[in-house]
N, C-alpha and C positions, 0 to 999 in steps of 0.2 A: 231852339229845337225842342219841341214839346214831347214829353214822354207820358203824360197822364192828363186826365180831364182837369179843367179849371176847378177851383174850389167851389163848394156850394155857395150860392148867392153872389158869386163873383160877377156874373153878367148883369144881374139886376141892380147892382150897386150904382146909384145915380152919379157917383163920382168917377165912374169908368170913362176914360177918354176914348175917342174913336180908334186910335191906334191900338189901345189895350183891348177894345172889343174885337177888332180884327184879329189880333193875335190869339185871343181866346177862341174865336170861331175856327181859326186854323188848327188850334190844339184839339178842338172837338173833332174836326174832320180827320186829322191824322190818327187820333185815338181810334175812331170808328174804322178807319181804313186798315188798322192793324188787327182788328177783331176778325175772327174766323168768318170768311165770306165777305169781308169788307172790301175786298179788291182781288186782283189776280195774284197768283202765286209769284213770289219774288225769287229770281234766279241769283244764287250766290256761289262764289268760288272760295274754297278754303285757302286761307293764308296763315301759314305757321300754326296750323291746327285749329284755327278759329274762323268764324264768320260773323258779320255784323249786319243784322236786319236793318233796313232803312226806316226812317221815320215816316209812317203813313204809306209804306210801300209793300208790306208783306201780305196783306189780306189774311193774316193769321196763318200763313203757310210759306215756307221757304223750300226751294229746290236746290240741293247742295251738290256741287261738283268738286272733283279733286283739283288740287293745285297743279297748274301747268298741264292739265289733262293726263295726269299720271294714271297708271293702271289701278292704283290703290292709294288710299290716303286715310288718315285718321281725323275725325272731328272730335276735338277734346273739349272745346268751350264755345259758347255763343255769347258774344258781347251784349251786355244788358243795357247799353246806352239808350236804345229805342224800344226796350221791352220792359214796360212798367210791371211792378210787383203784382202778381195775380193774373197776368195775361197768359192765355193759352196760345200755343204755337205748334203747328204741324211741321214735321221734318220729312220731306220727300227727297228723292235722289234722282240726279239728272240723267245718268247713263248706266245701264246694267254692266257695261264693259269697263266702267271706271268705278270700282267698288269703294264706297265710303263706309268706314267702320266707326260707328258712334261709340266713343269710349265711356265706360262707366266710372263716374267719380274720379276724373283725371286730376282733380285738384284746381284750386283757384276760383275766382269769381266767374260765374257762368258755366261751371261744370254741370254735367248732365248725370242725373241719378236714375238708373234703370232698375225696374222692379225685381229682376232676377239677379241683380248684382253682377251681370255679365255683359260684355260688349254686344252691340246689335250690328249685324252686317247688312248694309244696304246694297244688296246685289241684284235688285229687281225694281222696276219702275212702280210696281203695285205694292211695294212694302213702304210702311211709314211709321213714324212715332208721333204721338201727341204728348207734349210736355206742358207744364205750367211753371211759371216763375214763382218760387217761394223763397223770399229773401234773396240770397245771392246764388241759389241753386235752381236749375231747371229740373223738375221732378216728373218722371214719366207718369202719365195718366192712362194711356191706352196705346196699343200697337196693332199692326196688321202684317201678316206674312203673305197676303195676296193668295195666289194659288199654290204657294210653296207649303204644302201641308206637312212635309217632312220636318221643316223647321218649326212649324206650329206644334207638331207632336212633341218635339224636343222641349219646347218652351213649356208645354203643359205637362211634361213628365209622363207622357203616355207612349214614348217611343219603344220601350221594351215590350216584348210580346207578353201579354197577360197570361197567367196560368189558367188552364182549362183542362184539369186533370193532366193528361199527357198530350192530348190531341190539340190541334189548332182550333180556335173558335169556329163553330160551324152551326148550320141550321139544317136539320133533317138529313144527316149523313147516313148513307146506305152503301154497303159494299156486299156484293153477292157473287158467290161462285157461279161461273158460267160453263167453262170447259176445263180440261186438264191444264190449259195454259192461259186462260183468260178469266177475268173478274170484272163485273160492271161496277163503276164507282159513280155515285150521284150525291148531290147536296144542293139545297136551295141557295146556300151561300157559304163561303169560307172566308176567313180573314187570314191572309198570308203576310209574311214579313220578308224584308230584304236582309242582307248581311249586316246592316247597321241597326236592325231592330225596328225600322219603320214599318208601319202597317198599311195594308191596302185590302179593301173588301172586293171580292169577286162574287158574281152571282151565276146561278144556273150551271153548276158542274154536272156534266153527263158525258162520261167517257168510258171506254173499255180498255183496261190494262191488259197487255199481252206480254207475258214474261218471256215468250219465245223471241221477241223482238228487242231491239235496243233503241234508245233515244226517247223522245216524248211519247207517252202512252206505252212505253216499254221499260226495259231495265237499264241500269247503269252500265255503260260500256267499259268502265274502268274496273269494275268488280271482276276478279278472276280472268283478266285479259279478255273480257267480253263474253266468256263462255257461261251459259246457263248452268246453275248448280243444282244438284239433288241434295236432299237433306239440309236445306238452308232456309233461313228466314229472309224474305224480301219485304223491306219496309216501304210503305206506300206514302207518297207525298202528292199533294196538289201543287202544281207549279204554274206560274203565270208570267206574262210579259207586261211591259208598260202599256202596250196598246190594248190590253184587256184579254188577250189570248189566255185560255185556261185549259190545262191538260193535267195528266197524272204521270207519275214516274216512280219506278221501283229501284231501290238500292239496298245493298246489304249494310251500308253505313249511313251516317248522317242523322239517325234518329236521336231524340233527346237523351243526352248522356253519352252519346258516341264520341270517340276521340277525333272523328273526322267530320268537318263541317259539310253539310249537304250542298252549300253554295260552291264548293270546289268540284262538285260532281254534276251540276245541272247541265242540261243540253244548251247549246248555243242560243243566246237571245233571251233566256229565261233568268229573271233576277229575283222572283218571288217564290216562296215555298212555305208549305205548312204540312205538318205531320198528320196523317189520317189513320195509321194503324199498320199492321204487319200480317203477311200471309206466308204460309210455309210450303215450300216444295218438298214433297215426301221423298222417300228413298228411290222411287221410280222416276223422280223429276217431274211429278205432276203436282199441281196446286191442291192443297187440302180442301175438302168440301167444307165450307164454313160460310157463315152469314153474319154481318155486322150491322147493328142499328145504333147510331150514336157511339157511345163508349163501350157497348156490350157486344161480345162475339160469342156465337154458339156453333158447335160442330158435332159430328157424329160420335165423338168420344175417343180418347186415347188413354192408355193405362201406364202411368209412371211407376206403379208399384204392384207387383203380383206375388202373393204368397210371402209377404214380409213377416219376419219372426223376431225382430229386434225388441228387447225388453228395456232399453234406454233410448233416449232421444237420438234418432239417426236421420241425417239429412237425405233428402230425395232430390236428385237433379232433375229439374223440369225443362232444361234447355231445348229439348226436342219436342216439347209439348206446348210451351207458351213463349211469346217473344220477351225480349229484355225489358220492354216497356209495359208489360202487364202489371197492374197494381193489385189485382185480386183474382182468385180462381174459384170456380164452382164445379161441383161434381158429386160423386157418391163414394162413400167409404163402406166397405163390407168385409166380411171374413167367412171362412169356412171352418167349421169345427172338425177337429181331427180325432177326437176321442169321446164325444158326447158331453164334454165339460162345457163351461160357459162359451157360447158361440162367439161372442164379440165384446171385448172390453179393450178399447184402444183410444189413443189421443193423437190428433193432428195439431200442428202448431206452426206459427210463422217464424218463430225464433227457436233455435235448437237447445234452449235452456230456459229455466225460470217459468215454464208454462205460459209464455207470452202469446196472446192471440190464439188461444187453443180452441179446439172443438173436440169434445169428449163423446164417445160412443159406448153405450152400455146396452147389451141385448141379452135376452133370457137364454136359458139352456135350450138347445135343440138337439135333435138326433145327429149322429155323426154324418158329416157330409152336407148338412143343410147350411145355407148361408143366411146371414142377417146383415142389414146395412141401412144406410139412410143418406139423405143429401147433406151437403155442407157448402158453405162459402167461407173462404179464408183470405183475409188481407195479408199481403206479403210485405215483409220488411227487407228482405234481400232478394234481388232479382233472380227469377227462375229457380228459387230454392224454397222448400218447405221441410218439415220434419214430422216424424211419427214415432210412436212406440206402443207396444201392446202391454197392458197393465196386468192382465191375468188371463188364465185359461189356455187351453191347448188350441190356439187359433193361428191361422195364417191371414195376415191383413192384406187387402188389395184396395187400390184406389183407381177410380175411373174419372177422368176430367171431361167435362162437357162444354167448357168455355172459359172465358176470362173477361176482365173488364179493365179499361185503361183509366 
């Protein structure tokens, strides 16, 4: 039973007998037949965790089935009797319903060493491993997951949703106010994830969100027993199905950092979701007039501080002005002189102490009643919170916000 080629010059030796020559030619034939493509794939059945490729029978590939047609079985070793050192061998699987798990470094001669040090689950006919014998171990050289891109993502360590500020990865995201209850949502492409963190790219998002309705392209029916809320933030998600269906969905929970998973709130049949931003219903129950391009949102302006007089850092609650997911704000800071003294010396900050992330405003003396101000952008360290104080002068400080960024 030959497992390797005859030695160099063996056949040309004049002393070779006819039987020796025949045996050598058989050895050549069997060696070639065991190379990749040298023959048809060989069907093998696991026996006590092991299979034994035949001499000159494998064509460099074996198709492994479970012992006694069990629903699952482990392949721990491949007998090396007919696998010469250096030989490459493909491992395929016979039946997707009879799952063969190739074990990593199970021990003993013919153990299989896998590159990620984890077992390989052969649960599909288009999955395979390519291994090479190196001494007494079969070492993985390559693998395929076929169409199972979930497992492929896990193997490549890209299964977790990548950071993209706060929003899901997107191309040309646009959200526009349309009516008191609707906003148009569009993007050339979005990358959504399922509850396990697997990723799927969807294209051509173009939907109208109506917060007066529930379900797909509407709001979450679980929120507040399905009743639309005034003075509330609605977080917008792109949602998808396995068949490529792509819609939008609004919920008061499920946003990044929320204690509730959005996957517990999706309409029936939807398994993919990606965060797109948030819109506020005002005190009248109407959507705020605002527009979003990518990560930036602009609106007509809200005033979280009017006539502030604090002379030490004082927090400003922004919860009715920006969503929990906003990372920075933009707007105008200004003040009104009350006695003709310096019109405006004040500071805005992201943190309520240590002058962290601050924006200082210094304006010249003006007549009583005149206002001075200027634009600012402030990165936030605490959600929906900023701080201010006036450093000098008889002034009242006011702030108008014109937008935010994720």
